[in-house]
N, CA, C and O atoms as a GROMACS GRO file, in nm:
protein
  308
    1MET      N    1  13.603  17.831   8.415
    1MET     CA    2  13.614  17.689   8.393
    1MET      C    3  13.738  17.656   8.310
    1MET      O    4  13.799  17.550   8.329
    2LEU      N    5  13.775  17.745   8.220
    2LEU     CA    6  13.892  17.722   8.137
    2LEU      C    7  14.019  17.723   8.222
    2LEU      O    8  14.112  17.647   8.196
    3VAL      N    9  14.022  17.809   8.322
    3VAL     CA   10  14.139  17.816   8.410
    3VAL      C   11  14.155  17.687   8.488
    3VAL      O   12  14.266  17.636   8.502
    4GLU      N   13  14.045  17.632   8.540
    4GLU     CA   14  14.051  17.508   8.616
    4GLU      C   15  14.095  17.392   8.528
    4GLU      O   16  14.174  17.308   8.572
    5LEU      N   17  14.045  17.385   8.406
    5LEU     CA   18  14.086  17.279   8.315
    5LEU      C   19  14.234  17.292   8.276
    5LEU      O   20  14.303  17.191   8.261
    6THR      N   21  14.280  17.414   8.262
    6THR     CA   22  14.421  17.435   8.232
    6THR      C   23  14.509  17.391   8.348
    6THR      O   24  14.613  17.329   8.328
    7ARG      N   25  14.467  17.422   8.469
    7ARG     CA   26  14.542  17.379   8.588
    7ARG      C   27  14.541  17.227   8.602
    7ARG      O   28  14.641  17.166   8.640
    8LEU      N   29  14.426  17.165   8.570
    8LEU     CA   30  14.417  17.020   8.574
    8LEU      C   31  14.512  16.958   8.472
    8LEU      O   32  14.580  16.860   8.503
    9LEU      N   33  14.518  17.013   8.354
    9LEU     CA   34  14.608  16.965   8.251
    9LEU      C   35  14.754  16.984   8.293
    9LEU      O   36  14.838  16.898   8.267
   10LEU      N   37  14.784  17.095   8.357
   10LEU     CA   38  14.919  17.120   8.407
   10LEU      C   39  14.957  17.015   8.511
   10LEU      O   40  15.070  16.965   8.510
   11GLY      N   41  14.867  16.983   8.600
   11GLY     CA   42  14.893  16.880   8.700
   11GLY      C   43  14.917  16.744   8.637
   11GLY      O   44  15.005  16.670   8.680
   12VAL      N   45  14.838  16.710   8.535
   12VAL     CA   46  14.856  16.584   8.465
   12VAL      C   47  14.992  16.581   8.395
   12VAL      O   48  15.062  16.480   8.400
   13LEU      N   49  15.030  16.691   8.331
   13LEU     CA   50  15.158  16.697   8.262
   13LEU      C   51  15.275  16.684   8.360
   13LEU      O   52  15.374  16.618   8.330
   14ILE      N   53  15.264  16.748   8.476
   14ILE     CA   54  15.369  16.736   8.576
   14ILE      C   55  15.379  16.591   8.625
   14ILE      O   56  15.489  16.539   8.642
   15ALA      N   57  15.265  16.527   8.649
   15ALA     CA   58  15.266  16.390   8.697
   15ALA      C   59  15.319  16.293   8.591
   15ALA      O   60  15.390  16.199   8.624
   16VAL      N   61  15.286  16.317   8.465
   16VAL     CA   62  15.332  16.227   8.358
   16VAL      C   63  15.481  16.244   8.331
   16VAL      O   64  15.553  16.146   8.314
   17PHE      N   65  15.526  16.367   8.328
   17PHE     CA   66  15.666  16.395   8.294
   17PHE      C   67  15.749  16.431   8.417
   17PHE      O   68  15.840  16.513   8.408
   18HIS      N   69  15.720  16.369   8.533
   18HIS     CA   70  15.790  16.404   8.655
   18HIS      C   71  15.937  16.363   8.652
   18HIS      O   72  16.021  16.432   8.710
   19ARG      N   73  15.970  16.253   8.584
   19ARG     CA   74  16.111  16.210   8.582
   19ARG      C   75  16.200  16.303   8.499
   19ARG      O   76  16.300  16.350   8.552
   20PRO      N   77  16.167  16.331   8.372
   20PRO     CA   78  16.256  16.422   8.298
   20PRO      C   79  16.258  16.563   8.356
   20PRO      O   80  16.360  16.631   8.351
   21LEU      N   81  16.146  16.605   8.412
   21LEU     CA   82  16.141  16.736   8.474
   21LEU      C   83  16.233  16.743   8.596
   21LEU      O   84  16.307  16.839   8.614
   22ALA      N   85  16.228  16.640   8.679
   22ALA     CA   86  16.313  16.636   8.798
   22ALA      C   87  16.460  16.627   8.762
   22ALA      O   88  16.544  16.690   8.826
   23VAL      N   89  16.494  16.549   8.660
   23VAL     CA   90  16.634  16.536   8.620
   23VAL      C   91  16.688  16.669   8.570
   23VAL      O   92  16.799  16.708   8.605
   24LYS      N   93  16.610  16.739   8.490
   24LYS     CA   94  16.653  16.869   8.437
   24LYS      C   95  16.670  16.972   8.548
   24LYS      O   96  16.769  17.045   8.551
   25VAL      N   97  16.575  16.978   8.638
   25VAL     CA   98  16.583  17.074   8.749
   25VAL      C   99  16.700  17.041   8.840
   25VAL      O  100  16.770  17.132   8.886
   26MET      N  101  16.724  16.913   8.866
   26MET     CA  102  16.834  16.876   8.954
   26MET      C  103  16.969  16.903   8.889
   26MET      O  104  17.065  16.935   8.959
   27GLN      N  105  16.981  16.892   8.757
   27GLN     CA  106  17.105  16.929   8.689
   27GLN      C  107  17.134  17.077   8.711
   27GLN      O  108  17.246  17.115   8.743
   28GLN      N  109  17.032  17.158   8.695
   28GLN     CA  110  17.049  17.301   8.716
   28GLN      C  111  17.081  17.332   8.862
   28GLN      O  112  17.163  17.420   8.890
   29GLU      N  113  17.018  17.262   8.954
   29GLU     CA  114  17.042  17.288   9.095
   29GLU      C  115  17.183  17.246   9.136
   29GLU      O  116  17.247  17.315   9.215
   30ARG      N  117  17.232  17.135   9.083
   30ARG     CA  118  17.369  17.094   9.113
   30ARG      C  119  17.470  17.192   9.056
   30ARG      O  120  17.572  17.221   9.119
   31ALA      N  121  17.444  17.244   8.936
   31ALA     CA  122  17.533  17.344   8.878
   31ALA      C  123  17.533  17.470   8.964
   31ALA      O  124  17.639  17.529   8.988
   32LEU      N  125  17.417  17.512   9.011
   32LEU     CA  126  17.407  17.628   9.097
   32LEU      C  127  17.476  17.603   9.232
   32LEU      O  128  17.540  17.692   9.287
   33ASP      N  129  17.462  17.482   9.284
   33ASP     CA  130  17.527  17.446   9.410
   33ASP      C  131  17.678  17.450   9.395
   33ASP      O  132  17.747  17.501   9.484
   34SER      N  133  17.731  17.397   9.286
   34SER     CA  134  17.876  17.400   9.267
   34SER      C  135  17.926  17.542   9.246
   34SER      O  136  18.037  17.576   9.288
   35TYR      N  137  17.846  17.626   9.182
   35TYR     CA  138  17.884  17.766   9.164
   35TYR      C  139  17.897  17.836   9.300
   35TYR      O  140  17.996  17.904   9.326
   36PHE      N  141  17.797  17.817   9.385
   36PHE     CA  142  17.802  17.880   9.518
   36PHE      C  143  17.914  17.824   9.604
   36PHE      O  144  17.980  17.898   9.676
   37ARG      N  145  17.937  17.692   9.596
   37ARG     CA  146  18.046  17.632   9.675
   37ARG      C  147  18.182  17.682   9.629
   37ARG      O  148  18.273  17.697   9.711
   38SER      N  149  18.198  17.708   9.499
   38SER     CA  150  18.326  17.761   9.451
   38SER      C  151  18.347  17.904   9.498
   38SER      O  152  18.461  17.950   9.504
   39ARG      N  153  18.240  17.974   9.531
   39ARG     CA  154  18.249  18.110   9.582
   39ARG      C  155  18.258  18.116   9.734
   39ARG      O  156  18.268  18.224   9.792
   40GLY      N  157  18.252  17.999   9.800
   40GLY     CA  158  18.265  17.996   9.946
   40GLY      C  159  18.134  17.996  10.020
   40GLY      O  160  18.134  18.004  10.143
   41VAL      N  161  18.022  17.987   9.951
   41VAL     CA  162  17.890  17.982  10.017
   41VAL      C  163  17.846  17.837  10.020
   41VAL      O  164  17.821  17.776   9.916
   42TYR      N  165  17.837  17.782  10.140
   42TYR     CA  166  17.800  17.641  10.154
   42TYR      C  167  17.653  17.630  10.192
   42TYR      O  168  17.612  17.668  10.302
   43LEU      N  169  17.575  17.578  10.100
   43LEU     CA  170  17.431  17.557  10.120
   43LEU      C  171  17.407  17.409  10.146
   43LEU      O  172  17.496  17.327  10.120
   44PRO      N  173  17.290  17.372  10.195
   44PRO     CA  174  17.260  17.229  10.210
   44PRO      C  175  17.266  17.159  10.075
   44PRO      O  176  17.233  17.217   9.972
   45ALA      N  177  17.306  17.034  10.077
   45ALA     CA  178  17.318  16.957   9.953
   45ALA      C  179  17.181  16.939   9.889
   45ALA      O  180  17.081  16.922   9.958
   46PRO      N  181  17.176  16.944   9.755
   46PRO     CA  182  17.047  16.923   9.688
   46PRO      C  183  16.998  16.779   9.708
   46PRO      O  184  17.080  16.688   9.728
   47PRO      N  185  16.868  16.757   9.701
   47PRO     CA  186  16.816  16.621   9.719
   47PRO      C  187  16.857  16.530   9.603
   47PRO      O  188  16.901  16.577   9.498
   48SER      N  189  16.841  16.401   9.624
   48SER     CA  190  16.874  16.305   9.519
   48SER      C  191  16.770  16.311   9.407
   48SER      O  192  16.663  16.369   9.424
   49ASP      N  193  16.803  16.249   9.294
   49ASP     CA  194  16.710  16.247   9.181
   49ASP      C  195  16.581  16.174   9.217
   49ASP      O  196  16.472  16.216   9.177
   50THR      N  197  16.592  16.066   9.292
   50THR     CA  198  16.473  15.990   9.330
   50THR      C  199  16.381  16.073   9.419
   50THR      O  200  16.259  16.070   9.402
   51THR      N  201  16.438  16.146   9.512
   51THR     CA  202  16.357  16.232   9.599
   51THR      C  203  16.288  16.341   9.518
   51THR      O  204  16.171  16.371   9.541
   52ALA      N  205  16.360  16.401   9.424
   52ALA     CA  206  16.301  16.506   9.341
   52ALA      C  207  16.192  16.449   9.252
   52ALA      O  208  16.089  16.513   9.232
   53GLN      N  209  16.212  16.329   9.197
   53GLN     CA  210  16.110  16.267   9.114
   53GLN      C  211  15.983  16.240   9.195
   53GLN      O  212  15.872  16.268   9.148
   54ASN      N  213  16.000  16.188   9.314
   54ASN     CA  214  15.883  16.163   9.400
   54ASN      C  215  15.812  16.292   9.436
   54ASN      O  216  15.689  16.298   9.440
   55LEU      N  217  15.889  16.395   9.463
   55LEU     CA  218  15.832  16.525   9.499
   55LEU      C  219  15.751  16.583   9.384
   55LEU      O  220  15.639  16.630   9.404
   56TYR      N  221  15.807  16.581   9.263
   56TYR     CA  222  15.734  16.634   9.148
   56TYR      C  223  15.610  16.551   9.116
   56TYR      O  224  15.508  16.606   9.075
   57PHE      N  225  15.618  16.419   9.133
   57PHE     CA  226  15.500  16.336   9.111
   57PHE      C  227  15.390  16.372   9.210
   57PHE      O  228  15.274  16.386   9.171
   58LEU      N  229  15.426  16.386   9.337
   58LEU     CA  230  15.326  16.422   9.438
   58LEU      C  231  15.268  16.561   9.414
   58LEU      O  232  15.148  16.582   9.436
   59ILE      N  233  15.349  16.655   9.369
   59ILE     CA  234  15.298  16.788   9.337
   59ILE      C  235  15.198  16.780   9.222
   59ILE      O  236  15.093  16.844   9.227
   60GLY      N  237  15.231  16.703   9.118
   60GLY     CA  238  15.140  16.688   9.005
   60GLY      C  239  15.007  16.624   9.044
   60GLY      O  240  14.901  16.670   9.002
   61ILE      N  241  15.014  16.519   9.124
   61ILE     CA  242  14.890  16.452   9.169
   61ILE      C  243  14.810  16.544   9.260
   61ILE      O  244  14.687  16.546   9.252
   62PHE      N  245  14.877  16.619   9.347
   62PHE     CA  246  14.807  16.713   9.434
   62PHE      C  247  14.733  16.818   9.353
   62PHE      O  248  14.618  16.850   9.382
   63ILE      N  249  14.798  16.873   9.250
   63ILE     CA  250  14.732  16.973   9.164
   63ILE      C  251  14.612  16.911   9.094
   63ILE      O  252  14.506  16.974   9.086
   64CYS      N  253  14.627  16.788   9.044
   64CYS     CA  254  14.516  16.721   8.977
   64CYS      C  255  14.397  16.702   9.071
   64CYS      O  256  14.283  16.732   9.035
   65LEU      N  257  14.424  16.653   9.191
   65LEU     CA  258  14.315  16.630   9.285
   65LEU      C  259  14.248  16.760   9.329
   65LEU      O  260  14.126  16.766   9.341
   66LEU      N  261  14.328  16.861   9.352
   66LEU     CA  262  14.274  16.990   9.393
   66LEU      C  263  14.184  17.049   9.284
   66LEU      O  264  14.073  17.094   9.312
   67GLU      N  265  14.231  17.048   9.162
   67GLU     CA  266  14.152  17.106   9.053
   67GLU      C  267  14.032  17.021   9.017
   67GLU      O  268  13.927  17.074   8.982
   68ALA      N  269  14.045  16.888   9.026
   68ALA     CA  270  13.929  16.801   9.000
   68ALA      C  271  13.821  16.827   9.105
   68ALA      O  272  13.702  16.828   9.074
   69GLY      N  273  13.863  16.848   9.229
   69GLY     CA  274  13.767  16.882   9.335
   69GLY      C  275  13.701  17.016   9.311
   69GLY      O  276  13.581  17.031   9.332
   70ARG      N  277  13.779  17.113   9.267
   70ARG     CA  278  13.721  17.245   9.238
   70ARG      C  279  13.622  17.237   9.123
   70ARG      O  280  13.515  17.298   9.128
   71ILE      N  281  13.656  17.161   9.020
   71ILE     CA  282  13.564  17.145   8.906
   71ILE      C  283  13.437  17.073   8.952
   71ILE      O  284  13.326  17.113   8.915
   72TRP      N  285  13.454  16.968   9.032
   72TRP     CA  286  13.339  16.891   9.079
   72TRP      C  287  13.245  16.979   9.161
   72TRP      O  288  13.123  16.977   9.140
   73PHE      N  289  13.300  17.055   9.255
   73PHE     CA  290  13.215  17.138   9.340
   73PHE      C  291  13.154  17.257   9.265
   73PHE      O  292  13.048  17.306   9.304
   74SER      N  293  13.217  17.303   9.161
   74SER     CA  294  13.158  17.413   9.083
   74SER      C  295  13.046  17.363   8.992
   74SER      O  296  12.960  17.442   8.952
   75MET      N  297  13.044  17.233   8.959
   75MET     CA  298  12.940  17.179   8.872
   75MET      C  299  12.818  17.130   8.948
   75MET      O  300  12.709  17.124   8.892
   76THR      N  301  12.835  17.094   9.075
   76THR     CA  302  12.721  17.045   9.152
   76THR      C  303  12.644  17.163   9.211
   76THR      O  304  12.703  17.262   9.252
   77PRO      N  305  12.511  17.151   9.213
   77PRO     CA  306  12.429  17.264   9.264
   77PRO      C  307  12.432  17.278   9.412
   77PRO      O  308  12.368  17.368   9.467
   0.00000   0.00000   0.00000
């Protein structure tokens, strides 16, 4: 039960802090993209900040719903 509650809390934290999390990850991804492009390896362009924010929000909500369902079904007889 502790593992499920921890996962639920993780999902809530991802959903609440999706904007700063996405901005930080996208900064790192753009730096990595420019590093590879300077070496001659052309990868697809990273997504925009808005797309990353939406993606992280959806991931957080999905984790919350999944874990809430697991907790609910484990408590019902």
